[in-house]
N, C-alpha and C positions, 0 to 999 in steps of 0.2 A: 315246895310246890303246893299250891292250893288244891283242895279236893273239888270235884265238880258235883253239884247237887241238882236234882230235878224236883220240880214242884208239880204236884198233881192235885186236881180238884175232884172230890168225890161227890157225886150227885145222889139225890134221895133214893134212886133205884139201885144204888150200889156201884154203878159204873164209874170208872176212874178215867179222867181225861188229863193228858199231859198239858201243862201250861208253859213251862219255861225251863231252860237249863242255865245254871248260874255257877260261876267259879267263885269259891270262897264261902266260908261259913257265915260271916257277917253280912255280905251282900245277899245271900240266900234268905237269911232271916228278915232283912229289910224288905225284900221283894215279897216274902210271905205276908208280912204285915200290910203291905200295899194292896196285895190281891185280896186279903181277908176283909179289908174295908169296903170292897166292891161286890162281895157276894156273901150270902148266908150259908153257902155250902162249905163242907169241911175241906180244908187244904192241908196237904202233907208235904214236907221236905224229906226227900229220900236220897241216900247215897247208894245208887244202884249196884256198884261193884260188890259192896258188902251187904246189900239189902237192909241197911240200917235206916230206921225211921228216926230222923233227927229232930223234927218239930211238927206240931199239929196246931191248927187254929180253927175256930168255928166248929169244934167237935160237939156233936149233939150228945146230951146225957142219955144213957141207956134207959129204956123204958121197961118197967116190970110188967 
């Protein structure tokens, strides 16, 4: 059975907005790439039952 993943978009003010739920690791990564091409905001793939962060795209570098 495939795991279900959720993709969230993190806005500059720190708020997180849910974008989509996807079944399967590979489809989730493909959707992450698709969404990342359309925004400069950070996107995260999460497995909510375990609270595991699976992947991140468009992550801003930490400023000193």
